Every structure is written in C-alpha cells, then in structure tokens.
N, C-alpha and C positions, 0 to 999 in steps of 0.2 A: 157435776163432779166429773173430772177426767177419769177415763178408764185406765186402770193400773195394769202394768205389764212387768214381768220379771225377765230381765235380759241377762243371758250368759255373757259376762263382760270380762275382757282380758286387759283392757287398757291400750290395746294396739290400734292400728289404723282403722281396720274394718269396724270393730265394735264401738270405737269412739265416734265415728261418723254415724253409725246406726243409732247410737244413743241420741245424738242431736237430731237426727232425721225423725225418730219416733216422737221426740218432744215437739218438733215442729208440726206434727200431725195430731197433736192434742193429747198424747199419752202421758201419764204420770209413770215415770220409769224407776223401778227398783233394780239395781245392778247386783248380780251375784258373782262373786269372785272366789274361785277355788284355788287354794294354795296346794298344788301338787308337786312342788319342788322347783318351780321356775325361779330364776334369779330376778326377783322383783322387789322394789320398795313398795310394799303393799299399802303403806300409808299414803305414798305419793299417788298410787293408782286410785285409791279412794278419793283423795283430794281432787284429782283430775276429773273423775266422774261427777263429783259434786259441782265443780266449776262449770262443767258442760251443762249441768242442769238436772242431774239425777236427784230424785227425792231421797233415796237412801242407798247405801252401799253395804252389802253383807259380805264379809270376808271370812272364809272358813278354812282352817288348817286341816287338810285331808292327807297329809304326807304319810303318816304311819299306816293309815288304812289303805292307801294306795300301794304301799310296799307289800303289806301282809296279805291283802285280799285280792289284789290284782296282779302285781308283778311276780310275786313268788309262785302263785299257782300257774301262771303262764310259763314261767321258766321250768317248773316241774313237768309240765306237759311238753316241753321243748317246742313250743309254738313259735315257729319262724315262718313268716309269710313269704311264699315263693322262694323258700330256701335261704333268704338273706335278711329280711326285715324283722326286727325283734318287737315290733308292734307298740312302740312307745305312745304315740298319739292315740292309737286304737284302744289301748288299755285305759287311758285317762278319761276319754270322753264318756263312757257309761257311768263312771263315778261322778264326774261333774254334773251330768244330766240328772242322776238320782238325787244328788244333794240340792240341785236347783229346784227340783219338784218338791222336795221336802220343805225348802224355804218358802216356796210359793204357797203351799198348803197352809203353812204356819201364818202367812200374811193374808190368807183367804184370797189369793190371786189365781185366776184360771187362764190367763193369757201369758204364754211363754214365747220368748224370742231368742234367736241365736244369729250369729253372723257367718255361718258356714256357707260357702259358695254352692250354687246349684250344680256345679260341675264335679264336686268332690265327694269324699266318703263321709265327712263329718256331719253333713246334713242328715244322713241316714242314721248315724250313731246317736245323734241327739234326739231325733224325732221318734225313733223306735222306742227309746226309753220314755220319752214324754208321753207317748200314746199308751204304752204299757202301764205306766204308773198313774197317769191322769188321762183316761180315755176320752173325756169330754173337753180336754183342753183346746183352746184356740191357739194355733201356732203361727207366729209371724216370722217368716224367713225372707228378709228383704231381697236376698239375691235371687229369689224366685217370684218377686213382686214386679209386675209390669211397670208400675210407676217408678219404683226404685231403679229398675234396669234402664228406663228411658233417661234417667238423670245420671247414672253411673255406668259407664261402659267397662271400666276397669280401674286399676290403681291410679293412673294419672288423674282421673276425675275425682277420686277420693282425696288425693293429695291437694287438689285445687280447692275442694270443698273445705278441707281441714284448714287450709291457709285462710280462706275467706272468713271462717268462724273462729279463728285463733285457737284451734285445737292443736296442741303440741303432739308431734308424732316423731318416731325415730326413722321411719321409712323415708326414702327420697326417690326422686326420679332416677337418679344414678344407681341407687341400691334398692331396687324395689322387691327383692325376693322376700318371701314370707318365712317367718321363723316361728316354730312352736317348740316350747321348752317345758320339760318336766323332769322329775327325778330319773325316769327311765332313759330319756334321750333328749337331744335337741335335733329338730328336723328343719330342713330348708327346702323350699320349692318356689317355683315361679321366677319371673324376671329373667336374668341371664341364664339361669339354670334350665330354662325351657328348651334350650339347645342341648340335646343329649351329648353332643361332641365337645361342648365347652367345659373345660376343667374348672371345678369350683375354686374361687380365689382363696388362698390360704388365710387371708384376713377374716374370712367369713366364720370360721370355726370358733366355738365358744367353750366346749367342754374338753377338747383334746388338742395336744400339740401334734405337729407332723411327726410320724415315726422317724423321719430323717433328723429331726431336732430333739428327739427324746434323749434322756441321759444315757451315757455310755455304761453306767453302772446299773446292772439289772436289779430288780426288786424281787426278793424271795418272800412268798406269802404261804401261810397255812390257812385253809378254810375248813371249818368244822360244820358238819351237817347233822341234823337230827330229824329223822323221818322226812327227808327230802328238803328240809328248810335250813338255810344257813343260819347258824346261831353265833358264830364267833369267827373273827379274822385276826390272824396273828402275823405281825411283821417279824420274820425269822432273823432279821439282822439287828433291829433295834429292840426286839422283844415286846413291842407295844401290842396290847390286846384290845380289840374293839368288839364288845358284845352288843346285842340288841339289833333288831331288824333295820330300823331307820339309820342308826349310827353306822352300822357296818356297810350298808348300801352307799351311804354318803362317802365313807372312807374309800370304798372300792371305786367310786366315781372319780374321786380325787387322784388316787393312785393310778388307775387305768388311764385317766386323761393325761396325766403327767408323762406316761410312757407310750402315748399314741395308740391306745387300744380302742377298737370299736367303731372305726369309720367305715361307712358303707355308702356307695354311690350306685343307685339302681334305676332302671326303668321298670315300673311295676304296673300291674293291671288294677285300675280302680274298679270298685263295685259297679259304678254306673256304666262301665263299658269301655271307656277310653284308657289310654296308657299315659302315665305321667312319670316325670323324672323326680326322684327324691334323693336327698343327701342326708345321712343320719350319723349321729354320734351316740354310741351306746356303750360306754366303758364298763360300768359295773355289770350290766346285763350280759355283756359278752363274756366277762370273766366267770360269772356264776353259771352261765349256761354250759360252758366247757367243763367246769369243775363238776357240776351236777351230772352231766352226761358220763363223765369218766367214772364217777362213783357208782352209777347205776350198772356199768359194765362189770363192776366187782361184786355187786350185791343182788342183782336181779337175774332170774332164770332167763335163758336165752330166748325161749318162746314168748315169755312175757315182754321182753324188750322188743321183739319183732312186732308183736301186736300193738304195743304202746307206741312205737315209732310210726306205725301205719296210721294211728289216730292223729298224730301231730299236725299234718298238713290240713286236715279238716278243721281241727280246733283253731288253728291259725286263721283259716279262711273265715270261720264264724266270727272270731274276734275282730278281724279286719273289716268285715262287712257290717258290723254293728249288732251282732246277735249275742252279746255277752249274757243277757238275761233269758235267752231262749231255752226251751226244754231240752233241745238236742245238745246244746253246749253243756248244760248241767249234767246230762246223762254221760257225755264223754268225759267231762272233768271228774265225775264220780268214779269212772273206771281208772283214770289216772291216779286219783287219791288212793285207791285200793292197792296200788303198787308201791306206795311210798313208805310203808311201815318199816321196811328193812333197809331203806336208803339212809343209813346212819354211818358216819365215819368221817375221815379226814383226808383232804386232798392237798398235796404239796405242789406248788407251782411257782413259776418265775415269769415276771413281766419284763419284756425286753423289746424295745423299738417296734411296737405294734403287734407283738406276738404274745400269746398266752401259752406258755410251755409247761405242760403237765409233767411233773418229775416223779410222782409216786402217789400212792394212796393206801389207806388202811381202814379196816372196818371190823367191828365185832360180828357183823353179819356177812362177812366175806364168804363167797362160794369158791374161792381159789383154794385148791388143795395141793400143797407142795408134795405131799407123800404120794400123790397120784400123777401130777404133771411133771415132776422133776425128770430131767434127762440124765441126772447123775447116778440114779439107782433105780432098780426095778419097781420098788414100792408096791402099792396095792393095786396093780394093774397088770393083767396078763396080756401081753402084746400079741400072743397067738390068737386071741379072740378077734382081732381085727381082720384076720383072713376071711372068716365067714361073713363078717359084717360087710366087708367090701363086696364079696360075691353076691350077697342078697341085694345090695343096692345097685349092682350092675345088671341084674336080670332084665330090667325094663329097657336098658340101654343097648343091649346086645342086638346086633343086626341079624344074626342067624338064630334059628330055633335051637334051644339047648336040648341035646339028646342024651 
C-alpha cells in the first residue's frame, strides 16, 4: 500500500507540480485546500488536483475564522512588519497549517507536505505549526529535497514539467511572478519584481485600481467599533449598512480597492536572512488599521498607548517569522487584549484616490474633555499651575546649578 501524505495545495504552479512529483514517487496524496478568501473556483481547483492524480481533495472554508481570530487581533495590535507590511500571508499560514494538521489527524496521516521555497518565510510558518501540533510528523518540503532541486532549478523548469504532464497553470515564462491571495491581501514577488528598481506593471494588481484612476467622487464611511472590533460599516452617502465581521471586511476590500487604497511596494528582511522585494494590496486592512489607531487616541490613556505601540513591532516580527502559536506571542497579545475594553466608538472617514482621510470620531469612553481642553473659556483647569510644572521638569535640563 502506498504511503499517504497530506499536501497543502493551492492549485498554483508549485503545488501542482509537487502533487505530480509526489505521485511519481509512490505517494498517495490527499490535498488540503483552505479557503481564506482567495478568488478561486474551488471546484475547479479540486477537479484539477484529481485530474493530476490526487486521491482526495479537502476544501475548507476558513474565511470567518481568518477574519475574527487572525486579522482582527493583528489589527488591534497594530502589527505592521518593518513599518509597512500588514502581514497578509503571515497571518494566513498558521491557520492553514493548523487546519491541515487537523485534517491529517482525521485521516490518520502523519506525513505532511508543503510547497514553500527553502529561501522564504512560509517554510518556517508551516513547519513550526506542523511540529508544534504533530511533533512526530514526517515533513516533505520538496524545495529542500536534493532530488527535487536537481530536477527543478526554478520556475522555468516547473513550467516545462507542467507542460510535459499537461498540468494547466496560469504562470508563464513572460509573467513568472508569484501571487498569494487571501482576504487580507494580495502579494506579488519573484520574476520581474526581483529587480527592486523595476516598477510593478499596472496590469499585475488584482484588488486595487491605481489611485490615479480612482473615482473623482470620494466615498464617505462610518466604521463602528466595539472593544476594538469593527462591527458595522455605513456608507454615509447611500445609507447602506454592512454588519458582521466577514461581510464588512469584504465590503471594505471592495470599497478600498475601488479607491486605490492599500498598495505597498517594499524591500523587506526575510526571517532566513536575505532581503526580498514584495508588492502588496491590503485595502480593508489599511482602512481598519487607520480607523482603529485613531479611535485608540480618543479612548486609551497616553501611557497605555505608548506601551502598546512599543509592543507592536515585536508582535509583527513574531507573526512574520511564523511564531503565531508561540507563548511569547500569546503573552503579548494578551496585553493588547487587556487594552481593548474601552476602544468602543465610531470613526468617520473618507476614501479618496489612495488616501484614508479621518474626519472625526466619537466614543462613550472618550477621554477628551472639552471643559478642560477648550481654548474658548478657562474651564476646570488653572493655567497658573503650569508654571511650577514646567520648572520642575526643567530642573534636570538646567546647565547651571540652581541656587
């Protein structure tokens, strides 16, 4: 009897070739496909895998869980890797890996496979979860297998193999860049993008229009939050209300994409040590991050904000490097969650040609005190107190001894 393996399958070039390659080596392959919001015909993906020779294809809809348990907590933490990347792929991988392990256990399979390259971050993200949740699993990672590497030096070899075995693919020699898509973002890397000076072709983008081509009419939105979680989006022009985590995130992706929101082009530091160029589209995530950050400035104590923001780069690094289920990440996210009980309120914003313009905010937990801060009347603040306050703070800055 052939040895069974559970393969993380996307239907793309790499995993389709790997599926056939595993079959040629005598494995009985079950494919696991996670629906995390990529624009795919999942029935077609399933049929493609079966035609290549997969024994079974398991497709699981993970979209709602992805939004609620991965995207929203990351946005609450303001986790942005190296100040710019909103971690779309990094957030999806631990969810996919966890679901794949669960499927493998159900089928009594202990051999797990993935198509992540040995040069990238996804190999770490997959395998850390595999080993954490199934410590005795055998992991097949073809891009680290000498036999596989001797046969496939890069994408041209994959494309030739696919053509030889009649495996349909969307990549071509002329357009070989890699695309990863989910609800949070679409990412592009490789191929012509490996030249950091080469501008991405406009035809490449999938989620967003160019800000130059965005509508001249701005879109005015209201976003309501409850304890740091967006619960409702309202179009202030049409009056349309979109409640619910998945629905509102999809609505913001559509609205943000139409107005050119969320494009990022960066050279980033991979966990394995090299630098890579990535291009990302993250419309809904960009909108929600800016709205959430604005609401926190109204509702959180300034020292809490300072401490919370100091945690954000480390949380982003842990997520990027594949440590979603690590104890240190859980500890830091616990601290973030403790700050969110008062982050309730409404943010008013406008989307216009690539910009998210915050226009106002309100909250029952607001720390803004008009009776104290107003410049129009004295209120409940004695301005003469500031004289001593300034002198005390100046003591350590004085160049001469005070006598």
